[in-house]
N, C-alpha and C positions, 0 to 999 in steps of 0.2 A: 582495428579500431575498438572493437568490443572488448578485447583483452586489456587494452590500455585503460578504458573506462572502469573495468572491473578492478584492476590494480589500484587505481586512484581511490575507488570506493573502499577497498580493504585498508589502504594507507590511512584514510581519514577516520575509519572506524577504529583503527589501532591507536590513533592519537587521542580520540575522545574517550575510550574506555579506561577505567582505572587500572593501574599496574597490577593490582592484586586479583583482578577478575580472571586471569588466565591460570592462576595457581590453584592447585587442589585445596580443599578446605583444611586439611591437616597442616598445611604450610602457613596459613594465615596466623599471625601472632595474636594470641588472645591477650588482653590486658591483664597483667599480673597484679595480684592484690598489693596495695601499697603497704609496705612494712612500717611499723612504728620507727620513727627516726632514732630515738634513744635506744631502742632494742637492737639496732643494727651494729652497735659498738660493743666491744668487750668490756666487762665490768672489772674495775680495779678497786680493791678495798683501800689501799694506800699506794702512794707513788713509790716506785723503787728508789733505793738510795742512789745518790749521785756518786759517780766514780771519783776517787781521789786524784788530784792533779799530779802529773809527773814531777820529778825533782827539778827538771830544767825549765819548767813553765814559769813565766814572769807574771806577777800580779799587776795588771795595768792600773789598779787603783792606787798603787804606791808610786807610780812614775809621775814626776813633775814635768809638764811640757816646757820646752825652752821658751823663753821670752824673746820674741822677735823685736829687734830694734832696727830703725832705719839706718842708712849708711852714716858713718861719723862725718861730721863737717868740721873743717879747719878754717876758722875765720881768716880772711886775707885783708880785711879793712872795709872802709866805706867811702862813699863819694857820690858824685852826681852821675845818674844814668839817664840816657836818652834812648829814643827808639828810631828805627828806620823801617820803612814799609813800602808803599806803592812804587816809589821811584826806583827802588832797587829790586823789586820783585821779579824773579826769573833771571837776574844777572848772575854771573859766576862770582862765588866768594873766593877768599884767599886760599882755601883748601881745595878748590876745584869744583865743589858741588854748586848747584843752583840755589840761590837764596829763595826761601819760601817764607813770606811774611806771616803765614798761618802756623808755622812750626815754632817750637820753643827753642830758639837758637839765639846766639849772641856773638858780639865781636869784642875781643879784648886785645890789648897791645902785646902782652907777653905770655899769657897762659897757653899751653900746648893745645892744638886742635883735638877735639873730642873730650876735653875736660868738662865734667859736669859741675856747674856752679849753682849754688843756692842763693837766689837774690831775694832779699827781704825789704819791703817798704816799711820803715819804722812808723810812718804817719798813720797807716791803717792796719799794720800787722800782716798784710798779705805776703805770701811766699810762693815763688815759682822756682823750678829747676830748669836751667837752660844748658844747652851744649854749645861749647865754643866752636865755631866753624868759620870765623872771619877775623880779620885784623881791624883795629880801630878802637875807640873813636879817635878821629883826628881833629877834634875840636877841643880847645884848651879847657882844662878843669874837669873833663868827663873821664870816668874810669871804665865804663862799659856801655855798649850800644846793644839793646835787646830788640828782638823782633816785635812787630806790632801785636802779635798774639800774647807775648809775654808782657808787653806794656799794658795791654787791656786787663790782664789778670792782676797786675800790680797796681792798677789805677793811675797810670802815668799819662794816659792819652790826652786828657784835657789840658794839662800844663805843658806836655811835651817832654818834660824832664822832671827829675826828682831825686832826692837823696835816698840811697839804698845801702844796705849792708851786704857784703859778699862773703861767701864761705865756699871753699872747694870741698866737694864730696869725695870721700875716699872709696 
């Protein structure tokens, strides 16, 4: 019992003493005098000459970056567009996927599935790009049915339909 108490006393003493107390005096690091910051760097009277570039190196200052343009659009006409939403949400479309009224999709009678179509509302100038994933519209005089999200972007929600210009993106 006395040995255990003695060990605990030594352990507590070891924890409370500083780590340098057990080292001889010559191992304790004395603070070195602070050198002048500027004096610690080598002095140069002038900068060395820059090396000449190799013959195969291209000067990027002479390169003109390519101008990025959007995909080319081929106009296919104009007509009345309507939208479909809640009643068809989650149902299968003609290409087999589920209709999502929050996605930028549309129905067209003849364009291939997956075709990207730029729909423009000439009344307000708003433009959306939709992907054809369904067949329709089956209402006379309409050329395209867009999803509710696309109709919202185009500003067709209040009236339910509107005249639009269509262009297929290449």
